[in-house]
C-alpha positions as CSV (number, residue, x, y, z in Angstrom):
1,M,17.2,-45.9,36.1
2,D,20.4,-44.8,37.8
3,L,20.1,-41.0,38.3
4,S,23.8,-40.8,38.8
5,E,24.4,-41.7,35.2
6,A,24.6,-39.0,32.6
7,I,21.6,-38.7,30.3
8,A,22.6,-39.1,26.7
9,R,21.0,-36.5,24.5
10,P,21.1,-36.6,20.7
11,I,23.1,-33.7,19.2
12,P,21.1,-32.0,16.5
13,H,22.7,-31.7,13.1
14,Y,23.6,-28.0,12.5
15,D,23.2,-26.7,9.0
16,G,24.6,-23.2,8.9
17,K,23.2,-22.3,5.5
18,R,19.7,-23.5,6.4
19,S,19.8,-21.7,9.7
20,F,20.8,-18.5,8.1
21,L,18.0,-18.8,5.5
22,E,15.4,-19.5,8.2
23,R,16.5,-16.4,10.1
24,L,16.1,-14.3,6.9
25,K,12.6,-15.8,6.4
26,R,11.6,-15.0,10.0
27,R,12.9,-11.4,9.6
28,Q,10.9,-11.0,6.4
29,R,7.7,-12.3,8.0
30,D,8.2,-10.0,10.9
31,L,8.8,-7.1,8.5
32,D,5.6,-8.0,6.6
33,R,3.7,-8.1,9.8
34,L,5.1,-4.7,10.9
35,K,4.0,-3.3,7.5
36,L,0.4,-4.4,8.0
37,E,0.5,-3.0,11.5
38,T,1.8,0.4,10.2
39,Q,-1.0,0.5,7.7
40,A,-3.5,-0.2,10.4
41,V,-2.2,2.7,12.5
42,V,-2.3,5.1,9.6
43,R,-5.9,4.1,8.8
44,A,-7.0,4.5,12.4
45,L,-5.4,7.8,13.3
46,P,-7.6,10.7,12.1
47,Q,-4.6,13.0,11.6
48,Y,-3.2,10.8,8.8
49,E,-4.5,9.4,5.6
50,F,-2.8,7.5,2.8
51,R,-1.6,9.6,-0.1
52,E,-2.4,7.9,-3.5
53,C,0.8,8.2,-5.6
54,E,3.4,6.2,-7.4
55,F,5.9,5.6,-4.6
56,E,7.7,2.3,-5.3
57,S,10.7,3.8,-7.1
58,Q,11.1,6.5,-4.4
59,A,10.8,3.9,-1.7
60,E,13.6,1.8,-3.3
61,H,15.8,4.9,-3.7
62,L,15.2,5.8,0.0
63,K,16.2,2.3,1.2
64,S,19.3,2.4,-1.0
65,F,20.3,5.8,0.4
66,I,19.8,4.7,4.0
67,G,21.6,1.4,3.4
68,T,19.0,-1.2,4.4
69,A,15.9,-2.8,2.8
70,E,14.3,-3.2,6.2
71,L,12.4,0.1,6.2
72,I,8.7,0.8,5.8
73,P,8.2,4.1,4.1
74,V,4.5,5.2,3.8
75,P,3.4,8.4,1.9
76,V,0.7,10.1,3.9
77,R,-1.1,13.4,4.2
78,G,-0.8,14.9,7.6
79,P,-2.0,18.0,9.5
80,K,0.6,20.1,7.8
81,G,0.6,18.6,4.3
82,S,2.2,15.7,2.6
83,M,4.9,13.7,4.3
84,V,6.6,10.3,4.5
85,V,6.3,8.2,7.6
86,I,9.3,5.8,7.9
87,V,9.0,2.9,10.3
88,A,12.3,1.1,11.1
89,P,12.5,-2.2,13.0
90,T,14.3,-2.2,16.3
91,R,17.3,-4.1,14.9
92,V,17.9,-1.3,12.3
93,W,18.4,1.3,15.0
94,H,21.3,-0.8,16.5
95,D,23.4,0.1,13.4
96,A,25.1,3.4,14.2
97,K,25.7,4.3,10.6
98,I,22.1,3.6,9.5
99,R,20.8,5.5,12.6
100,E,22.9,8.5,11.7
101,R,21.6,8.5,8.1
102,L,18.0,8.3,9.3
103,W,18.5,11.3,11.6
104,R,20.3,13.2,8.8
105,L,17.4,12.5,6.4
106,R,14.9,13.8,8.9
107,R,17.0,17.0,9.5
108,S,17.3,17.6,5.8
109,S,13.6,17.1,5.2
110,L,12.6,20.4,6.9
111,V,10.6,22.6,4.7
112,D,9.8,26.0,6.2
113,G,10.5,24.5,9.6
114,V,8.0,21.6,9.0
115,P,9.4,18.1,8.7
116,T,8.3,16.2,5.6
117,V,9.7,12.9,7.1
118,R,8.6,11.4,10.4
119,L,10.6,8.5,11.9
120,L,8.7,5.9,13.9
121,T,10.1,2.9,15.7
122,Q,8.8,-0.6,15.9
123,R,8.2,-0.1,19.6
124,W,6.1,3.0,19.0
125,I,3.9,1.1,16.6
126,R,3.5,-2.1,18.7
127,R,3.0,-0.6,22.1
128,K,-0.1,-1.9,23.9
129,P,-3.0,-1.2,23.9
130,F,-2.4,1.4,21.2
131,L,-1.8,-1.1,18.4
132,E,-4.9,-3.3,19.3
133,N,-7.0,-0.1,19.3
134,C,-5.7,1.0,16.0
135,E,-6.3,-2.5,14.4
136,L,-9.9,-2.4,15.8
137,I,-10.7,1.0,14.4
138,A,-8.8,0.4,11.1
139,R,-11.1,-2.6,10.3
140,C,-14.1,-0.1,10.3
141,A,-12.3,2.8,8.6
142,Q,-13.9,2.2,5.2
143,L,-17.4,1.5,6.6
144,S,-20.2,3.6,5.0
145,V,-22.0,5.8,7.5
146,S,-25.4,7.3,6.7
147,A,-26.0,10.9,7.3
148,R,-28.7,10.1,9.8
149,D,-26.3,8.0,12.0
150,R,-23.6,10.6,11.7
151,F,-25.9,13.4,12.8
152,S,-27.4,11.3,15.7
153,V,-23.9,10.5,17.1
154,Q,-22.7,14.1,16.7
155,L,-25.8,15.5,18.4
156,L,-25.4,13.0,21.3
157,V,-21.7,13.9,22.0
158,R,-22.5,17.6,21.8
159,E,-25.3,17.4,24.3
160,N,-23.6,14.9,26.6
161,P,-19.9,15.5,27.3
162,L,-19.8,12.3,29.3
163,A,-21.0,10.1,26.4
164,T,-19.5,6.7,26.1
165,L,-18.9,4.3,23.2
166,E,-21.9,2.3,24.2
167,D,-24.1,5.5,24.3
168,C,-23.0,6.4,20.8
169,A,-23.7,2.9,19.4
170,A,-27.2,3.0,21.0
171,V,-28.3,5.9,18.7
172,V,-27.0,4.2,15.5
173,Q,-29.5,2.4,13.3
174,A,-27.0,0.5,11.2
175,T,-26.3,-3.2,11.9
176,D,-22.7,-2.7,12.9
177,A,-23.4,0.1,15.4
178,F,-19.9,0.1,17.0
179,G,-18.3,-0.1,13.6
180,V,-20.1,3.1,12.6
181,V,-18.7,4.9,15.7
182,F,-15.2,3.6,14.9
183,A,-15.5,4.9,11.3
184,L,-16.4,8.3,12.7
185,V,-13.3,8.2,14.9
186,S,-11.1,7.3,11.9
187,S,-12.6,10.1,9.8
188,G,-11.8,12.7,12.5
189,L,-15.4,13.6,13.5
190,L,-15.0,11.9,16.9
191,T,-12.1,11.3,19.2
192,I,-11.3,8.4,21.6
193,D,-8.3,7.6,23.8
194,F,-6.0,5.3,21.8
195,E,-3.7,4.8,24.8
196,A,-6.4,3.0,27.0
197,A,-8.0,-0.2,26.1
198,I,-11.3,0.5,24.2
199,T,-14.4,-0.8,26.0
200,P,-18.1,0.0,25.8
201,M,-17.5,2.5,28.6
202,S,-14.7,4.4,26.8
203,P,-15.4,8.2,26.6
204,V,-16.1,9.5,23.2
205,E,-16.0,13.2,22.3
206,E,-16.5,15.4,19.2
207,C,-13.2,16.2,17.6
208,K,-12.6,20.0,17.4
209,R,-10.4,19.7,14.3
210,E,-11.7,17.8,11.4
211,R,-9.6,16.0,8.8
């Protein structure tokens, strides 16, 4: 083969409509994944819990008001009462008009100085290792914990300020010992560092403020 000769490459057929539809599908898949990740974060963090209510119509009205369907509004109960957490993908924040409407919504949501709307970005949700830790704990959030296991873990962390995740799991009689500890973290009885990768040696403390 003569290397001086140009290499002929086939030119792919470009279908503008199909390419546009594929981009829409990719964006929808990414939005669906972000929604699942947001739900995992809410389940894992002890300061929030899902609020059971009819929210579909309010969510659609909110998206119409902001001017985009690419929002993830989640009704939750936080430390200071009921509120709505709104997660917006990064591409949404690039639109100046939508960005201004979001900030205006947040400013107008103040009730007695307490915001009833919290804006979160995709980057905040997906930062590592925070998201991986939340997904790990969220999988165990609904795990049933016996009174015996709960008391044993609480007694351990009170008597040993340097207790680790492995130490807590060692006093649990349930089959999924680590899952029990994670369920106690999600319920607000224990606290663990969400910003550092969770390992058996991760410090675990009793949470001073219960849910």
